[in-house]
C-alpha positions in Angstrom: 5.4 4.5 -67.8 7.3 7.2 -69.0 4.3 9.0 -70.0 3.2 9.4 -66.3 5.6 11.0 -64.2 3.3 12.3 -62.1 2.3 8.6 -60.9 6.2 8.0 -59.8 6.2 11.7 -57.9 2.9 10.3 -56.1 4.4 7.3 -55.2 7.6 8.6 -54.1 5.7 11.5 -51.9 3.4 8.9 -50.4 6.5 6.7 -49.5 8.4 9.3 -48.0 5.4 11.1 -46.0 4.6 7.3 -44.7 8.1 6.8 -43.7 7.8 10.3 -42.1 4.1 9.4 -40.3 6.3 6.1 -39.2 8.4 8.2 -37.3 6.3 10.9 -35.9 4.3 10.5 -32.7 2.7 13.0 -30.7 0.8 10.6 -28.2 2.7 9.5 -24.7 4.8 6.5 -24.5 3.5 3.4 -22.2 6.6 3.4 -20.4 7.9 0.5 -18.7 6.5 0.1 -15.2 2.9 -0.6 -14.1 2.4 2.9 -12.6 3.3 4.2 -16.4 0.6 1.8 -17.9 -1.5 3.3 -15.5 -1.1 6.7 -16.5 -1.1 6.0 -20.0 -4.4 4.1 -20.2 -5.8 7.0 -17.7 -4.6 9.6 -20.5 -6.2 7.4 -23.3 -9.5 7.0 -21.2 -9.8 11.1 -21.1 -8.6 11.6 -24.8 -11.8 9.4 -26.2 -13.9 11.1 -23.7 -12.6 14.7 -24.9 -13.1 13.3 -28.3 -16.5 12.3 -28.2 -17.1 15.3 -26.4 -16.0 17.3 -29.2 -17.7 15.0 -32.0 -20.8 15.8 -30.1 -20.5 19.7 -29.4 -19.2 20.5 -32.8 -21.7 18.2 -34.6 -24.7 19.6 -32.9 -23.0 23.2 -33.8 -22.2 22.2 -37.6 -26.0 20.2 -37.8 -27.5 23.5 -36.3 -25.9 26.1 -38.7 -26.7 24.0 -42.0 -30.3 22.7 -41.0 -31.3 26.0 -39.7 -29.5 28.7 -41.8 -31.4 31.7 -42.9 -31.4 30.8 -46.5 -33.7 28.4 -45.8 -36.1 30.5 -44.3 -35.7 29.4 -40.5 -36.1 32.2 -38.0 -34.5 32.3 -34.6 -36.7 31.7 -31.7 -36.7 33.8 -28.6 -36.7 32.5 -24.9 -35.2 33.3 -22.1 -34.8 30.0 -20.3 -35.4 26.5 -20.2 -35.3 24.4 -16.8 -34.7 21.1 -18.8 -31.9 22.5 -20.8 -30.4 23.9 -17.5 -30.7 20.7 -15.8 -29.2 18.8 -18.4 -26.4 20.9 -19.4 -25.3 20.5 -15.6 -26.2 17.2 -14.7 -24.2 15.5 -18.0 -20.9 17.6 -17.0 -21.1 16.2 -13.9 -21.6 12.7 -14.8 -18.6 13.1 -17.4 -16.5 14.5 -14.1 -17.0 11.4 -12.2 -16.5 9.3 -15.0 -13.0 10.6 -15.2 -12.4 11.1 -11.7 -12.7 7.7 -10.3 -9.9 6.1 -12.7 -7.8 9.1 -11.9 -8.7 9.0 -8.2 -7.3 5.0 -8.5 -4.2 6.2 -10.5 -3.2 8.7 -8.1 -3.5 6.3 -5.0 -1.1 3.8 -6.9 1.2 6.3 -7.8 1.7 7.6 -3.9 1.9 4.2 -2.9 5.3 3.6 -2.0 4.9 1.4 1.1 6.3 -2.4 1.2 9.0 -1.7 -1.1 12.0 -4.0 -1.6 14.7 -1.6 -2.1 14.9 1.8 -0.3 17.1 4.1 -2.5 18.1 7.9 -1.3 18.5 10.2 -4.3 20.2 13.5 -3.7 20.7 16.3 -6.1 23.7 18.0 -6.1 25.1 20.9 -8.9 25.3 19.2 -11.0 25.0 15.3 -10.6 23.2 12.9 -8.7 23.9 10.9 -5.4 22.5 7.2 -4.8 22.6 5.7 -1.5 21.1 2.0 -1.3 20.1 2.4 2.4 21.1 -0.3 4.6 23.4 -1.8 1.8 26.6 0.4 2.4 26.4 1.3 -1.1 26.7 4.6 -2.3 28.0 6.8 -5.3 27.6 9.8 -7.5 26.5 9.4 -10.8 28.4 12.3 -13.1 27.7 13.5 -16.9 29.9 11.1 -19.1 29.3 13.0 -22.3 32.9 14.1 -23.6 33.8 17.9 -23.5 34.4 17.4 -27.0 31.0 16.8 -28.1 29.7 19.3 -26.0 32.0 22.1 -27.4 30.9 20.9 -31.1 34.7 19.8 -31.4 33.7 16.2 -32.3 30.0 14.6 -33.7 27.5 14.2 -30.7 26.5 10.5 -30.2 22.9 8.9 -30.2 22.7 9.7 -26.1 24.5 13.2 -26.3 23.7 15.0 -22.7 22.2 11.6 -21.9 25.0 9.4 -20.5 26.3 8.9 -17.1 29.9 7.6 -15.7 27.8 5.4 -13.2 24.1 4.5 -13.4 21.7 3.6 -11.3 21.0 0.0 -11.0 17.8 -1.6 -10.2 16.8 -5.3 -10.2 13.6 -6.4 -12.5 10.4 -6.8 -10.8 11.3 -5.1 -7.4 9.6 -2.4 -5.7 11.9 0.2 -5.2 11.2 3.3 -3.2 13.3 6.6 -3.9 13.5 9.0 -1.1 14.4 12.0 -3.2 16.4 15.2 -1.6 18.8 18.1 -2.5 21.9 19.2 -0.9 22.0 22.8 -2.3 19.1 24.3 -4.8 16.0 22.8 -5.9 16.1 19.7 -8.7 13.9 17.6 -10.0 14.1 13.5 -10.3 12.5 12.6 -13.7 12.3 9.2 -15.8 9.4 9.5 -18.0 9.6 5.7 -18.7 8.8 4.8 -14.9 6.2 7.6 -14.7 8.3 9.2 -11.5 9.4 13.0 -11.5 9.6 14.1 -7.9 11.3 17.6 -7.1 14.6 17.4 -4.9 14.3 19.9 -2.3 16.8 20.7 0.5 15.6 19.8 3.8 12.9 18.1 2.5 12.2 14.6 1.3 9.7 13.1 -1.1 8.6 9.6 -1.8 8.5 7.9 -5.4 8.2 4.3 -6.0 9.0 2.4 -9.3 8.6 -1.5 -10.4 10.1 -2.0 -13.6 8.8 -5.3 -15.6 11.9 -5.6 -18.2 15.6 -5.4 -18.0 17.0 -2.3 -19.9 18.4 1.2 -19.8 16.4 4.0 -18.9 16.9 7.5 -19.4 16.0 10.9 -17.8 16.8 14.4 -16.8 16.7 17.0 -13.9 13.5 18.9 -14.6 14.1 21.9 -12.5 16.0 24.6 -13.6 19.2 24.7 -11.0 21.8 26.6 -12.3 24.4 27.0 -15.5 24.6 23.1 -16.1 21.2 22.2 -15.4 21.0 20.6 -18.7 24.3 18.4 -18.1 22.4 16.6 -15.1 20.9 13.8 -16.8 19.5 10.3 -15.1 20.5 6.9 -16.1 18.9 3.8 -14.5 20.2 0.5 -15.8 17.7 -2.5 -14.8 19.1 -6.0 -14.5 18.2 -9.6 -13.9 18.0 -10.5 -10.2 21.0 -12.6 -10.4 22.8 -9.7 -12.6 21.9 -7.3 -9.9 22.7 -9.5 -6.6 26.4 -9.6 -8.5 26.5 -6.1 -9.4 25.7 -5.2 -5.6 28.4 -7.7 -4.3 31.1 -5.9 -6.3 29.6 -2.4 -5.2 30.3 -3.4 -1.5 33.6 -4.8 -2.4 35.0 -1.8 -3.8 33.5 0.0 -1.1 35.6 -2.1 1.5 38.7 -1.4 -0.6 37.9 1.8 -0.8 38.1 2.2 2.7 41.3 0.3 3.2 42.8 2.7 0.5 42.7 5.4 3.0 45.4 4.0 5.2 47.5 3.3 2.3 50.7 4.8 1.9 50.5 7.2 -1.6 53.1 8.1 -3.7 53.0 11.8 -5.3 52.3 10.2 -8.7 49.5 7.8 -7.8 47.6 10.4 -6.3 48.3 13.1 -9.1 47.0 10.1 -11.4 43.5 9.8 -9.4 43.0 13.1 -8.4 43.4 14.1 -12.5 40.3 11.3 -13.2 38.2 13.1 -9.9 38.9 16.7 -11.2 37.7 16.3 -14.7 34.6 14.5 -13.1 33.8 16.6 -10.3 35.5 20.1 -11.0 36.2 20.6 -14.5 32.7 22.1 -15.2 33.5 25.3 -13.0 37.2 25.6 -13.1 37.5 24.4 -16.6 40.1 21.7 -18.1 43.2 23.8 -17.7 42.1 25.4 -14.5 41.7 28.6 -16.0 38.2 29.0 -14.4 35.2 31.4 -15.2 35.8 34.5 -13.3 34.5 36.0 -11.3 32.2 33.7 -10.2 34.3 30.6 -10.9 38.1 31.7 -10.1 41.1 30.2 -11.6 43.2 27.6 -10.1 46.5 28.0 -12.2 48.6 30.2 -10.2 45.9 30.9 -7.6 47.0 31.4 -3.8 44.8 28.8 -2.8 46.4 26.1 -4.9 49.9 27.7 -4.2 49.4 28.4 -1.1 49.2 26.5 2.4 47.8 22.7 1.7 45.9 23.0 4.9 43.9 26.2 3.6 43.6 24.3 0.3 42.0 21.1 1.9 39.9 23.5 4.1 37.8 24.9 1.0 37.8 22.0 -0.8 36.3 20.2 2.2 34.1 23.1 3.5 33.2 25.0 0.5 33.2 29.0 0.6 29.8 30.3 1.8 28.2 32.9 0.0 30.0 31.7 -3.3 29.2 28.7 -5.9 32.3 26.8 -4.2 30.4 23.7 -2.9 31.7 21.5 0.4 32.9 18.5 -1.0 33.6 16.6 2.4 30.5 14.7 2.3 30.7 14.5 -1.6 33.9 12.6 -2.2 35.6 9.9 -0.1 38.9 10.9 1.9 41.2 9.1 -1.0 39.4 11.5 -3.8 39.5 14.8 -1.9 43.0 14.1 -0.9 44.1 13.0 -4.8 42.2 16.2 -6.1 44.3 18.8 -3.8 47.1 17.3 -4.9 46.5 17.3 -8.3 45.5 20.9 -8.2 48.5 21.6 -6.2 50.8 20.1 -9.1 49.0 20.7 -12.6 49.0 23.8 -15.0 52.5 25.0 -13.7 51.5 25.3 -9.9 54.1 22.4 -9.1 54.1 22.7 -5.5 55.5 19.1 -5.1 53.7 18.4 -1.5 50.7 16.3 -1.2 47.7 15.7 1.1 46.9 12.1 2.0 43.9 10.3 2.7 45.1 10.3 6.4 45.1 14.4 6.3 41.7 14.1 5.2 40.4 11.2 7.8 42.0 13.5 10.5 40.2 16.7 9.6 36.8 14.6 9.3 37.6 13.1 13.1 38.8 16.8 14.4 35.1 18.0 12.4 33.3 15.2 14.7 34.8 15.9 17.9 
């Protein structure tokens, strides 16, 4: 055996090549929905039509070049036109296109037929997160990137789902037809889940429809696919598909949480409770622009540490968080956060990084501002 080391080398190379070939693919994935399967089948149908056309065309070319080469004494024919050849190369491509158009049209009709849905969900893109609202269910929430900052800044190893994990995934029941109403609150985004074969632009002032029916439980991931600002790459989509029973349990829990959150608005909060909650809200919602220590990214994102806003009158501070600042990157959070979370994050900013104002904004203050705005 030792006299033939090349045999062992060959076997080793073959083993490595086989493993690499098994792990490497360039084809589309079939997906997890009836639409994604239809798209995959259409893709494969068109692919094999193209393969057959390529074999016929290049086969005819190579056959002609070999059989009619000059070395065999062949002489080129001289003719200007041939009626039957021209008819043939017009009719054959036409028939091919018709054969391709029929299944393509059927698939497109299925893709855009969002009627008779079981669940309607409004998907709204924000810089840089997604908002999901279950229409008619009184359930809505934001889905934010959950990848730790240490991984993003290369201070710790990146895990398997780096930049593809969120704090609150969209939850769907298996087997239900779900209609998505996709829009945006600021700039153009794009909601994309490849396993569903769903990709819709989220455009301010417009609503685009899409739908899906997922066939098996699991977690499916996607991303924003429209360049929407500096944190475009930090805007993942995560969908968790549950069994019908588990989905009903989850929906009941979310409704209970929404009712509890309304009760918290009237609670008498302490400064310590608001600061603790505001810390979480800030590091979920505000940290990307104003940074972990409130130092900001001047000049676009000013520092909050020692700023006139965070150390000035609390009414002005609440107003800019609630309304945003036109002409700047500061978004309005009045419709994005609850009364409790707005009060908590303002209180946190006024008492963090050495600001130490010692005062607080309560959920009742935010509710009063909302009621004044509504009048």
